ZADO-1210 file (C-alpha; in nm, 4 decimals, padded with zeros to 6 digits):
<atoms>
<atom x="-01.5205" y="-02.2040" z="02.4216" code="MET" pos="1"/>
<atom x="-01.3217" y="-01.9326" z="02.2502" code="PRO" pos="2"/>
<atom x="-01.1540" y="-01.9941" z="01.9277" code="ARG" pos="3"/>
<atom x="-00.7730" y="-02.0153" z="01.9251" code="LYS" pos="4"/>
<atom x="-00.6155" y="-01.7747" z="01.6527" code="CYS" pos="5"/>
<atom x="-00.3809" y="-01.9658" z="01.4200" code="PRO" pos="6"/>
<atom x="-00.1894" y="-01.6501" z="01.3507" code="TYR" pos="7"/>
<atom x="00.0744" y="-01.6062" z="01.6190" code="ARG" pos="8"/>
<atom x="00.2534" y="-01.2799" z="01.5967" code="ILE" pos="9"/>
<atom x="00.6250" y="-01.2398" z="01.6691" code="GLU" pos="10"/>
<atom x="00.7918" y="-00.8967" z="01.6141" code="LEU" pos="11"/>
<atom x="01.1314" y="-00.8035" z="01.5290" code="SER" pos="12"/>
<atom x="01.2778" y="-00.5157" z="01.7123" code="ASP" pos="13"/>
<atom x="01.2497" y="-00.2987" z="01.4190" code="ALA" pos="14"/>
<atom x="00.8803" y="-00.3925" z="01.3632" code="GLU" pos="15"/>
<atom x="00.8044" y="-00.3294" z="01.7349" code="ARG" pos="16"/>
<atom x="00.9769" y="00.0094" z="01.7314" code="ASP" pos="17"/>
<atom x="00.7884" y="00.1237" z="01.4222" code="ARG" pos="18"/>
<atom x="00.4510" y="-00.0017" z="01.5489" code="LEU" pos="19"/>
<atom x="00.5061" y="00.1708" z="01.9013" code="GLU" pos="20"/>
<atom x="00.6002" y="00.4841" z="01.7324" code="ALA" pos="21"/>
<atom x="00.2812" y="00.4711" z="01.5184" code="THR" pos="22"/>
<atom x="00.0658" y="00.3826" z="01.8122" code="ALA" pos="23"/>
<atom x="00.1668" y="00.6741" z="02.0301" code="ARG" pos="24"/>
<atom x="00.2119" y="00.9429" z="01.7597" code="ARG" pos="25"/>
<atom x="-00.0747" y="01.2008" z="01.7963" code="TYR" pos="26"/>
<atom x="-00.0533" y="01.3054" z="01.4212" code="THR" pos="27"/>
<atom x="-00.0954" y="00.9444" z="01.3024" code="SER" pos="28"/>
<atom x="-00.4336" y="00.8671" z="01.1336" code="PRO" pos="29"/>
<atom x="-00.6696" y="00.6862" z="01.3660" code="TYR" pos="30"/>
<atom x="-00.6913" y="00.3785" z="01.1414" code="ARG" pos="31"/>
<atom x="-00.3094" y="00.3389" z="01.1629" code="ASP" pos="32"/>
<atom x="-00.2941" y="00.3807" z="01.5291" code="VAL" pos="33"/>
<atom x="-00.5637" y="00.1135" z="01.5786" code="ILE" pos="34"/>
<atom x="-00.3804" y="-00.1310" z="01.3360" code="ARG" pos="35"/>
<atom x="-00.0597" y="-00.0860" z="01.5250" code="ALA" pos="36"/>
<atom x="-00.2172" y="-00.1439" z="01.8568" code="LYS" pos="37"/>
<atom x="-00.3910" y="-00.4604" z="01.7332" code="ILE" pos="38"/>
<atom x="-00.0657" y="-00.6095" z="01.6211" code="VAL" pos="39"/>
<atom x="00.1178" y="-00.4998" z="01.9389" code="LEU" pos="40"/>
<atom x="-00.1500" y="-00.6579" z="02.1545" code="TYR" pos="41"/>
<atom x="-00.1463" y="-00.9731" z="01.9400" code="ALA" pos="42"/>
<atom x="00.2372" y="-00.9964" z="01.9797" code="ALA" pos="43"/>
<atom x="00.1879" y="-00.9605" z="02.3554" code="ALA" pos="44"/>
<atom x="-00.0285" y="-01.2898" z="02.3484" code="GLY" pos="45"/>
<atom x="-00.3898" y="-01.1455" z="02.3745" code="LEU" pos="46"/>
<atom x="-00.6528" y="-01.3293" z="02.1829" code="ASP" pos="47"/>
<atom x="-00.8752" y="-01.1369" z="01.9316" code="ASN" pos="48"/>
<atom x="-01.1685" y="-01.1025" z="02.1702" code="ASP" pos="49"/>
<atom x="-00.9557" y="-00.9439" z="02.4352" code="ALA" pos="50"/>
<atom x="-00.8034" y="-00.7039" z="02.1828" code="ILE" pos="51"/>
<atom x="-01.1379" y="-00.6085" z="02.0540" code="ALA" pos="52"/>
<atom x="-01.2634" y="-00.5363" z="02.4020" code="ALA" pos="53"/>
<atom x="-00.9550" y="-00.3216" z="02.4791" code="ARG" pos="54"/>
<atom x="-00.9760" y="-00.1107" z="02.1592" code="LEU" pos="55"/>
<atom x="-01.3638" y="-00.1102" z="02.1325" code="ASP" pos="56"/>
<atom x="-01.3504" y="-00.2631" z="01.7815" code="THR" pos="57"/>
<atom x="-01.5326" y="-00.5614" z="01.6417" code="PRO" pos="58"/>
<atom x="-01.3541" y="-00.8904" z="01.6604" code="ARG" pos="59"/>
<atom x="-01.3608" y="-00.9300" z="01.2794" code="GLN" pos="60"/>
<atom x="-01.1585" y="-00.6153" z="01.2348" code="ILE" pos="61"/>
<atom x="-00.9029" y="-00.7366" z="01.4783" code="VAL" pos="62"/>
<atom x="-00.8959" y="-01.0705" z="01.3015" code="SER" pos="63"/>
<atom x="-00.8432" y="-00.9209" z="00.9678" code="LYS" pos="64"/>
<atom x="-00.5560" y="-00.6980" z="01.0545" code="TRP" pos="65"/>
<atom x="-00.3793" y="-00.9717" z="01.2534" code="ARG" pos="66"/>
<atom x="-00.4020" y="-01.2134" z="00.9524" code="LYS" pos="67"/>
<atom x="-00.2846" y="-00.9328" z="00.7156" code="ARG" pos="68"/>
<atom x="00.0150" y="-00.8611" z="00.9488" code="PHE" pos="69"/>
<atom x="00.0966" y="-01.2246" z="00.9772" code="PHE" pos="70"/>
<atom x="00.0973" y="-01.2784" z="00.5891" code="ARG" pos="71"/>
<atom x="00.2496" y="-00.9434" z="00.4814" code="GLU" pos="72"/>
<atom x="00.4231" y="-00.7842" z="00.7889" code="ARG" pos="73"/>
<atom x="00.4250" y="-00.4042" z="00.7963" code="LEU" pos="74"/>
<atom x="00.3191" y="-00.3766" z="00.4332" code="ARG" pos="75"/>
<atom x="-00.0131" y="-00.5484" z="00.5147" code="GLY" pos="76"/>
<atom x="-00.1049" y="-00.2662" z="00.7455" code="LEU" pos="77"/>
<atom x="-00.0974" y="-00.0115" z="00.4706" code="GLU" pos="78"/>
<atom x="-00.4022" y="00.1311" z="00.3057" code="GLU" pos="79"/>
<atom x="-00.5031" y="-00.0501" z="-00.0114" code="ARG" pos="80"/>
<atom x="-00.6928" y="00.0945" z="-00.3005" code="SER" pos="81"/>
<atom x="-01.0520" y="00.0153" z="-00.2975" code="ARG" pos="82"/>
<atom x="-01.2804" y="-00.1070" z="-00.5468" code="SER" pos="83"/>
<atom x="-01.5432" y="00.1162" z="-00.7004" code="GLY" pos="84"/>
<atom x="-01.6417" y="00.2918" z="-01.0096" code="ARG" pos="85"/>
<atom x="-01.3414" y="00.4301" z="-01.1906" code="PRO" pos="86"/>
<atom x="-01.3179" y="00.8095" z="-01.2225" code="ALA" pos="87"/>
<atom x="-01.4816" y="00.9634" z="-01.5223" code="LEU" pos="88"/>
<atom x="-01.2528" y="01.2774" z="-01.5305" code="PHE" pos="89"/>
<atom x="-00.8834" y="01.2916" z="-01.5049" code="SER" pos="90"/>
<atom x="-00.7039" y="01.5086" z="-01.2514" code="PRO" pos="91"/>
<atom x="-00.5649" y="01.7317" z="-01.5183" code="SER" pos="92"/>
<atom x="-00.9299" y="01.8019" z="-01.6392" code="LEU" pos="93"/>
<atom x="-01.0428" y="01.8915" z="-01.2875" code="VAL" pos="94"/>
<atom x="-00.7519" y="02.1305" z="-01.2579" code="VAL" pos="95"/>
<atom x="-00.8132" y="02.2941" z="-01.5864" code="ALA" pos="96"/>
<atom x="-01.1938" y="02.3463" z="-01.4830" code="ILE" pos="97"/>
<atom x="-01.0783" y="02.4907" z="-01.1509" code="LYS" pos="98"/>
<atom x="-00.8357" y="02.7269" z="-01.3348" code="ALA" pos="99"/>
<atom x="-01.1334" y="02.8539" z="-01.5502" code="LEU" pos="100"/>
<atom x="-01.3413" y="02.9243" z="-01.2385" code="ALA" pos="101"/>
<atom x="-01.0444" y="03.1240" z="-01.1001" code="CYS" pos="102"/>
<atom x="-01.0359" y="03.3520" z="-01.3946" code="GLN" pos="103"/>
<atom x="-01.2563" y="03.6594" z="-01.4428" code="LEU" pos="104"/>
<atom x="-01.5264" y="03.5873" z="-01.7011" code="PRO" pos="105"/>
<atom x="-01.4320" y="03.8871" z="-01.9131" code="TYR" pos="106"/>
<atom x="-01.0799" y="03.7341" z="-01.9624" code="GLU" pos="107"/>
<atom x="-01.2639" y="03.4501" z="-02.1475" code="SER" pos="108"/>
<atom x="-01.4594" y="03.7012" z="-02.3417" code="GLU" pos="109"/>
<atom x="-01.7866" y="03.5986" z="-02.1585" code="VAL" pos="110"/>
<atom x="-02.0218" y="03.8887" z="-02.0851" code="PRO" pos="111"/>
<atom x="-02.0607" y="03.8123" z="-01.7153" code="LEU" pos="112"/>
<atom x="-01.9606" y="03.9900" z="-01.4089" code="SER" pos="113"/>
<atom x="-01.8883" y="03.6628" z="-01.2297" code="ARG" pos="114"/>
<atom x="-01.9119" y="03.2909" z="-01.2704" code="TRP" pos="115"/>
<atom x="-02.1911" y="03.0637" z="-01.1541" code="SER" pos="116"/>
<atom x="-02.1754" y="02.6988" z="-01.1539" code="VAL" pos="117"/>
<atom x="-02.4219" y="02.6727" z="-01.4507" code="PRO" pos="118"/>
<atom x="-02.2197" y="02.9279" z="-01.6355" code="GLU" pos="119"/>
<atom x="-01.8986" y="02.7302" z="-01.5710" code="ILE" pos="120"/>
<atom x="-02.0833" y="02.4092" z="-01.6923" code="ARG" pos="121"/>
<atom x="-02.1925" y="02.5957" z="-02.0136" code="ARG" pos="122"/>
<atom x="-01.8439" y="02.7209" z="-02.0815" code="GLU" pos="123"/>
<atom x="-01.6607" y="02.4046" z="-02.0332" code="VAL" pos="124"/>
<atom x="-01.9025" y="02.2254" z="-02.2607" code="ILE" pos="125"/>
<atom x="-01.8948" y="02.4963" z="-02.5364" code="GLU" pos="126"/>
<atom x="-01.5098" y="02.4844" z="-02.5104" code="ARG" pos="127"/>
<atom x="-01.5244" y="02.1164" z="-02.5617" code="GLY" pos="128"/>
<atom x="-01.3329" y="02.0340" z="-02.2477" code="VAL" pos="129"/>
<atom x="-01.5991" y="01.7705" z="-02.1490" code="VAL" pos="130"/>
<atom x="-01.8972" y="01.6443" z="-02.3418" code="ALA" pos="131"/>
<atom x="-02.1294" y="01.6666" z="-02.0423" code="SER" pos="132"/>
<atom x="-02.0880" y="01.7233" z="-01.6637" code="ILE" pos="133"/>
<atom x="-02.3141" y="01.7764" z="-01.3756" code="GLY" pos="134"/>
<atom x="-02.3312" y="02.0973" z="-01.1772" code="GLU" pos="135"/>
<atom x="-02.3121" y="01.9046" z="-00.8489" code="THR" pos="136"/>
<atom x="-01.9786" y="01.7517" z="-00.9705" code="THR" pos="137"/>
<atom x="-01.8503" y="02.1019" z="-01.0500" code="LEU" pos="138"/>
<atom x="-01.9667" y="02.2390" z="-00.7249" code="TRP" pos="139"/>
<atom x="-01.7978" y="01.9603" z="-00.5358" code="ARG" pos="140"/>
<atom x="-01.4745" y="02.0112" z="-00.7085" code="TRP" pos="141"/>
<atom x="-01.4757" y="02.3874" z="-00.6478" code="LEU" pos="142"/>
<atom x="-01.5726" y="02.3403" z="-00.2850" code="SER" pos="143"/>
<atom x="-01.2584" y="02.1165" z="-00.2188" code="GLU" pos="144"/>
<atom x="-01.0464" y="02.4000" z="-00.2667" code="ASP" pos="145"/>
<atom x="-01.2930" y="02.6765" z="-00.1381" code="ALA" pos="146"/>
<atom x="-01.3229" y="02.8234" z="-00.4953" code="ILE" pos="147"/>
<atom x="-01.6322" y="03.0456" z="-00.5004" code="ARG" pos="148"/>
<atom x="-01.6270" y="03.2541" z="-00.8011" code="PRO" pos="149"/>
<atom x="-01.9852" y="03.3535" z="-00.7713" code="TRP" pos="150"/>
<atom x="-01.8978" y="03.5561" z="-00.4606" code="SER" pos="151"/>
<atom x="-01.6091" y="03.7719" z="-00.6242" code="HIS" pos="152"/>
<atom x="-01.6520" y="04.1412" z="-00.6009" code="ARG" pos="153"/>
<atom x="-01.5800" y="04.1954" z="-00.9698" code="THR" pos="154"/>
<atom x="-01.6360" y="04.5676" z="-00.9442" code="TRP" pos="155"/>
<atom x="-01.2968" y="04.5881" z="-00.7951" code="ILE" pos="156"/>
<atom x="-01.1544" y="04.4742" z="-01.1138" code="PHE" pos="157"/>
<atom x="-01.1984" y="04.7671" z="-01.3791" code="ARG" pos="158"/>
<atom x="-01.2980" y="04.6302" z="-01.7202" code="ARG" pos="159"/>
<atom x="-01.3844" y="04.9701" z="-01.8710" code="ASP" pos="160"/>
<atom x="-01.0790" y="05.1389" z="-02.0155" code="PRO" pos="161"/>
<atom x="-01.2609" y="05.4806" z="-01.9462" code="ALA" pos="162"/>
<atom x="-01.3246" y="05.3985" z="-01.5865" code="PHE" pos="163"/>
<atom x="-01.0755" y="05.6504" z="-01.4393" code="GLU" pos="164"/>
<atom x="-01.2384" y="05.9406" z="-01.6387" code="ARG" pos="165"/>
<atom x="-01.5924" y="05.8331" z="-01.5415" code="LYS" pos="166"/>
<atom x="-01.5148" y="05.7549" z="-01.1708" code="ALA" pos="167"/>
<atom x="-01.3368" y="06.0918" z="-01.1462" code="ALA" pos="168"/>
<atom x="-01.6558" y="06.2953" z="-01.1792" code="ARG" pos="169"/>
<atom x="-01.8160" y="06.0948" z="-00.8996" code="VAL" pos="170"/>
<atom x="-01.5049" y="06.1027" z="-00.6860" code="ARG" pos="171"/>
<atom x="-01.4682" y="06.4827" z="-00.6986" code="ASP" pos="172"/>
<atom x="-01.8186" y="06.5381" z="-00.5681" code="LEU" pos="173"/>
</atoms>
């Protein structure tokens, strides 16, 4: 015999309007749409197994969101911070390293034509920005913003003050 859920959902007009808007909005994150539909079906009197079957979601998930809505109303459907290892690097440090990667190496008086991840790592450690950092971490941060200093064509940027004079000989051929 199926279990009867002790959490009976009754919605106010404002809650129903907000949940229906979330459930039908194409730009809503999928998780928010599912949560809204769970609550709407629960308010319509469906049990957890029926809701799970309609939404192709495990019954435990339906039970979780029904219970959280019952206890906390709309606030219970919001995303909560998750446990895990705390961040080792502050967001301002990440921004500073990304800014360094966007500079040309000669602006930092480094004798390179372009940055590579190992060179960026070496530079931030030498500057004392961090005590240590992995190349994979740096690569992941730069990839988030599609920063690829190693693929810069630095020949476009003239570093030699006599470039015009030297290039003029070749250009006039």
